[in-house]
C-alpha positions as CSV (number, residue, x, y, z in Angstrom):
1,X,0.0,0.0,0.0
2,X,1.3,3.4,-1.0
3,X,2.0,6.0,1.7
4,X,-0.6,8.7,2.1
5,X,0.2,12.4,2.5
6,X,-2.5,14.4,4.4
7,X,-3.0,17.9,3.1
8,X,-5.4,20.7,3.5
9,X,-6.6,22.0,0.1
10,X,-4.4,25.2,0.7
11,X,-1.4,23.0,1.5
12,X,-1.8,20.9,-1.6
13,X,-2.3,24.0,-3.7
14,X,0.9,25.5,-2.2
15,X,2.9,22.3,-3.0
16,X,1.6,22.3,-6.6
17,X,2.7,25.9,-7.0
18,X,6.2,25.1,-5.5
19,X,6.5,22.1,-7.9
20,X,5.7,24.4,-10.9
21,X,8.3,26.9,-9.8
22,X,10.9,24.1,-9.4
23,X,10.1,22.5,-12.8
24,X,10.3,25.8,-14.6
25,X,12.2,28.6,-13.0
26,X,14.6,26.8,-10.8
27,X,15.3,24.0,-13.3
28,X,16.1,26.6,-16.1
29,X,18.4,28.5,-13.7
30,X,20.4,25.4,-12.9
31,X,20.6,24.2,-16.5
32,X,22.0,27.7,-17.4
33,X,24.5,27.5,-14.6
34,X,25.6,24.0,-15.7
35,X,26.0,25.3,-19.3
36,X,28.0,28.3,-18.2
37,X,30.2,26.2,-15.9
38,X,31.0,23.8,-18.8
39,X,32.6,26.7,-20.7
40,X,35.3,26.9,-18.0
41,X,36.9,23.8,-19.4
42,X,38.0,20.5,-17.8
43,X,34.9,19.2,-16.1
44,X,36.9,16.9,-13.8
45,X,38.6,19.9,-12.2
46,X,35.6,22.3,-12.5
47,X,34.2,23.1,-9.0
48,X,31.4,25.4,-10.4
49,X,30.3,22.6,-12.7
50,X,30.3,20.0,-9.9
51,X,28.4,22.3,-7.6
52,X,25.7,23.2,-10.2
53,X,25.3,19.5,-11.1
54,X,24.9,18.5,-7.4
55,X,22.3,21.2,-7.0
56,X,20.5,20.0,-10.1
57,X,20.4,16.5,-8.8
58,X,19.0,17.7,-5.5
59,X,16.4,19.7,-7.4
60,X,15.3,16.7,-9.4
61,X,15.0,14.6,-6.3
62,X,12.8,17.3,-4.7
63,X,10.7,17.5,-7.8
64,X,10.2,13.7,-7.7
65,X,9.3,13.8,-4.0
66,X,6.7,16.6,-4.6
67,X,5.2,14.6,-7.4
68,X,5.0,11.5,-5.3
69,X,3.3,13.4,-2.5
70,X,0.8,14.9,-4.8
71,X,0.0,11.5,-6.4
72,X,-0.6,10.1,-2.9
73,X,-2.3,13.2,-1.4
74,X,-5.4,12.9,0.7
75,X,-7.2,16.2,1.1
76,X,-8.8,16.7,4.5
77,X,-11.8,19.0,5.1
78,X,-11.8,20.5,8.6
79,X,-15.5,20.9,8.3
80,X,-16.0,17.1,8.1
81,X,-15.8,14.7,11.0
82,X,-17.6,14.3,14.1
83,X,-18.8,17.5,15.8
84,X,-17.2,18.2,19.2
85,X,-14.4,15.7,18.7
86,X,-10.8,16.5,17.7
87,X,-10.2,15.6,14.0
88,X,-7.4,16.2,11.6
89,X,-7.9,19.7,10.2
90,X,-9.3,21.1,13.5
91,X,-7.7,23.9,15.4
92,X,-7.5,22.9,19.1
93,X,-6.9,25.1,22.1
94,X,-5.7,23.4,25.2
95,X,-4.3,24.2,28.6
96,X,-1.0,22.6,29.5
97,X,-1.3,21.9,33.2
98,X,2.5,21.6,33.8
99,X,3.4,24.9,32.1
100,X,0.1,26.5,33.2
101,X,-0.3,28.0,29.8
102,X,-2.8,27.9,26.9
103,X,-1.7,26.8,23.4
104,X,-3.6,26.6,20.1
105,X,-2.6,24.4,17.2
106,X,-4.1,23.2,14.0
107,X,-3.7,19.5,13.3
108,X,-2.6,18.7,9.7
109,X,-0.4,16.1,7.9
110,X,3.4,16.1,8.5
111,X,4.1,17.8,5.2
112,X,2.4,21.0,6.4
113,X,3.5,20.8,10.0
114,X,5.1,24.0,11.3
115,X,5.3,24.9,15.0
116,X,6.1,28.5,14.0
117,X,2.8,28.7,12.1
118,X,0.8,26.9,14.8
119,X,0.4,23.6,12.9
120,X,1.3,20.2,14.3
121,X,1.5,16.9,12.5
122,X,-1.3,14.4,13.0
123,X,1.6,11.9,13.7
124,X,3.0,14.0,16.7
125,X,2.5,12.7,20.2
126,X,0.2,15.6,21.1
127,X,-2.1,15.1,18.1
128,X,-2.1,11.3,18.7
129,X,-3.2,11.9,22.3
130,X,-6.0,14.3,21.5
131,X,-7.5,12.9,18.2
132,X,-11.0,11.7,19.0
133,X,-11.2,13.5,22.3
134,X,-13.7,16.2,23.4
135,X,-13.7,19.6,25.0
136,X,-13.1,19.3,28.8
137,X,-11.2,16.0,28.6
138,X,-7.9,15.8,30.4
139,X,-5.3,13.9,28.4
140,X,-1.8,12.6,29.2
141,X,0.5,13.3,26.3
142,X,3.5,10.8,26.3
143,X,6.5,12.0,24.4
144,X,9.3,9.9,22.8
145,X,11.5,9.5,25.9
146,X,8.5,8.2,27.9
147,X,7.9,11.4,29.9
148,X,4.4,12.8,29.8
149,X,2.5,16.0,30.5
150,X,-1.2,16.6,31.1
151,X,-3.4,18.9,29.1
152,X,-7.1,19.9,29.1
153,X,-8.9,20.5,25.8
154,X,-10.6,23.9,25.9
155,X,-11.9,24.4,22.4
156,X,-12.1,22.7,19.1
157,X,-12.7,24.7,15.9
158,X,-13.4,23.3,12.4
């Protein structure tokens, strides 16, 4: 079974846009750099050529990965799912009882996860602990090293 990549529609659109940029603009720039570096002569001693060629190879791998993710994309709709229960796509506010602080995160697939943007992966320990839970529930979140912390779910937004 092929791996699935969970995306919001906006996240999928963003990845498609990035793929187009890589396939057109970035690819053309690197091909031009490779051609220019070839003009410097002996390719076995040509650092500019080697560098541009390595960047091109990395670019092609990134393009292949983006295509693979798009081919295996599953679009989630935060408006779907059971009401009052944490689902992928929801934005959840919770109270961390150890830190005595409130936090708000949206739960999306790992390809869109960004703590700086308030988005956590559905595969993270926090998301795994709260998926399927309701407002008011207290949940123990177990992290990789076996430690845990307790949270209380305060709000679920679709």
